[in-house]
C-alpha positions in Angstrom: -191.8 -109.3 -113.4 -195.4 -109.3 -114.4 -196.7 -109.6 -118.0 -193.1 -109.1 -119.3 -192.7 -105.9 -117.4 -190.5 -105.2 -114.4 -192.2 -103.3 -111.7 -191.1 -101.8 -108.4 -192.2 -103.2 -105.1 -192.8 -100.5 -102.6 -190.3 -100.3 -99.7 -191.7 -100.0 -96.2 -189.5 -99.4 -93.3 -189.0 -102.5 -91.1 -191.0 -104.6 -93.5 -190.3 -108.2 -94.5 -191.0 -109.2 -98.1 -191.6 -112.9 -98.6 -191.5 -114.3 -102.1 -193.0 -117.8 -102.5 -190.8 -120.1 -104.5 -191.4 -122.6 -107.3 -192.1 -125.4 -104.8 -195.1 -123.5 -103.4 -196.3 -122.9 -107.0 -196.1 -126.6 -107.7 -197.8 -127.7 -104.4 -200.6 -125.1 -104.9 -201.1 -126.3 -108.5 -200.5 -122.7 -109.7 -202.7 -120.9 -107.2 -199.7 -119.1 -105.8 -197.1 -117.9 -108.3 -193.4 -117.8 -107.9 -192.2 -114.5 -109.2 -189.3 -113.9 -111.6 -187.4 -111.3 -109.6 -184.3 -109.3 -109.1 -183.0 -107.0 -106.4 -181.5 -103.6 -107.1 -179.3 -101.8 -104.6 -180.0 -98.3 -103.5 -177.0 -96.1 -103.2 -178.9 -93.5 -101.3 -180.4 -95.6 -98.5 -179.0 -98.4 -96.4 -180.8 -101.7 -96.9 -180.3 -105.3 -95.9 -181.2 -108.1 -98.3 -181.3 -111.6 -97.0 -182.0 -114.5 -99.4 -183.1 -117.7 -97.7 -184.0 -120.9 -99.5 -185.9 -123.8 -97.9 -186.3 -127.2 -99.5 -187.6 -130.6 -98.5 -185.0 -133.1 -97.5 -183.1 -134.9 -100.3 -185.2 -137.5 -102.0 -188.6 -136.2 -101.0 -191.1 -135.7 -103.8 -193.2 -132.6 -104.2 -196.4 -132.4 -106.3 -199.7 -130.5 -106.4 -201.9 -131.2 -103.4 -204.6 -133.6 -104.5 -207.5 -131.4 -103.2 -206.4 -128.6 -105.5 -206.8 -130.7 -108.6 -210.3 -131.2 -110.2 -212.2 -130.9 -113.5 -212.1 -127.1 -113.4 -208.5 -127.0 -112.3 -206.5 -129.8 -113.9 -203.1 -130.8 -112.6 -200.5 -128.3 -113.9 -197.2 -129.8 -112.7 -195.5 -133.2 -112.6 -194.2 -134.6 -109.3 -190.6 -133.7 -108.8 -187.8 -134.9 -106.6 -184.7 -132.9 -105.5 -186.1 -129.8 -107.3 -183.8 -127.4 -105.4 -180.7 -129.1 -107.0 -182.0 -128.3 -110.4 -182.9 -124.7 -109.5 -179.3 -123.6 -108.8 -178.1 -124.8 -112.2 -180.5 -122.7 -114.3 -179.0 -119.7 -116.1 -181.6 -117.1 -116.7 -184.4 -119.7 -117.2 -187.3 -120.5 -115.0 -186.7 -124.1 -113.8 -190.4 -124.5 -113.0 -191.1 -124.5 -116.8 -189.4 -127.9 -117.0 -192.1 -129.5 -114.7 -195.2 -128.0 -116.3 -197.5 -130.5 -117.8 
């Protein structure tokens, strides 16, 4: 979703689509955006969809990298611990909104 509009991502044979997550958005202080996304099946073509989630070990804190915070780009996110546990309990909401400053 971009600017409240769903759009199609082109499908390329043998391609790999990597969608950065909220944790990368937090650590990059908003430089990289985590997309609100959904996958639709295609009844005419075979496809494989694999979702893989990576997270720091339990108890580790993530926050914006200090070098990405300055007067022109203030800190946008709070430090957060065990963010992945919060993520799976959201129902149609963006969990990253809870850590925005």
